[in-house]
C-alpha positions as CSV (number, residue, x, y, z in Angstrom):
1,X,-65.8,59.4,-6.8
2,X,-64.1,59.7,-3.5
3,X,-60.5,58.4,-3.1
4,X,-58.2,57.8,-0.2
5,X,-54.6,59.9,-0.7
6,X,-52.1,56.9,-0.6
7,X,-49.3,59.5,0.8
8,X,-51.6,61.1,3.8
9,X,-54.8,59.0,3.9
10,X,-57.1,61.6,3.6
11,X,-60.3,61.3,1.5
12,X,-61.1,63.6,-1.5
13,X,-63.2,64.0,-4.8
14,X,-61.4,62.1,-8.0
15,X,-62.8,62.3,-11.2
16,X,-60.7,59.6,-12.7
17,X,-64.5,58.6,-14.7
18,X,-64.4,62.0,-16.3
19,X,-60.5,63.2,-16.2
20,X,-61.3,66.3,-18.1
21,X,-63.5,67.4,-15.0
22,X,-61.3,66.5,-12.4
23,X,-59.3,69.3,-10.3
24,X,-56.2,67.8,-11.4
25,X,-56.7,68.1,-15.3
26,X,-56.1,71.9,-14.7
27,X,-52.7,71.4,-12.9
28,X,-49.8,71.9,-14.8
29,X,-46.9,69.5,-13.2
30,X,-43.3,69.9,-13.6
31,X,-42.0,66.9,-15.3
32,X,-39.5,66.0,-12.2
33,X,-43.1,65.5,-10.0
34,X,-45.0,63.7,-12.6
35,X,-42.0,61.3,-12.8
36,X,-42.0,61.0,-9.0
37,X,-45.7,60.6,-8.7
38,X,-45.4,58.0,-11.5
39,X,-42.3,56.1,-9.5
40,X,-43.7,56.1,-6.2
41,X,-47.5,55.9,-6.0
42,X,-50.1,53.7,-7.8
43,X,-53.1,56.1,-7.5
44,X,-53.9,59.7,-7.3
45,X,-52.9,61.6,-4.7
46,X,-55.1,64.7,-2.8
47,X,-54.7,68.1,-4.1
48,X,-53.1,69.2,-0.8
49,X,-50.4,66.5,-1.3
50,X,-49.5,67.4,-5.0
51,X,-49.3,71.2,-3.6
52,X,-46.9,70.2,-0.9
53,X,-44.9,68.1,-3.4
54,X,-44.5,70.8,-5.9
55,X,-43.4,73.1,-3.0
56,X,-40.9,70.8,-2.0
57,X,-39.6,70.2,-5.4
58,X,-39.2,73.9,-6.0
59,X,-37.3,74.5,-2.7
60,X,-35.0,71.3,-2.6
61,X,-34.9,71.0,-6.3
62,X,-34.8,67.4,-5.7
63,X,-37.1,64.8,-6.4
64,X,-39.7,64.2,-3.4
65,X,-40.7,60.8,-2.3
66,X,-43.3,59.1,0.1
67,X,-44.3,60.5,3.2
68,X,-43.0,58.2,6.5
């Protein structure tokens, strides 16, 4: 299923209908990032945004928020 990332607007392949086959099922997200995603987004993000947020979290040690 093709989705639109609510953070950057790009389209990406999402397998929410078969989550075990989706790329995100193989990702291990830090608890702080999972919490940030739950608090700020109602839908799945693309791989690029997840990677960027993970990187920001590692660098800043802070929770990351929506892009402006």
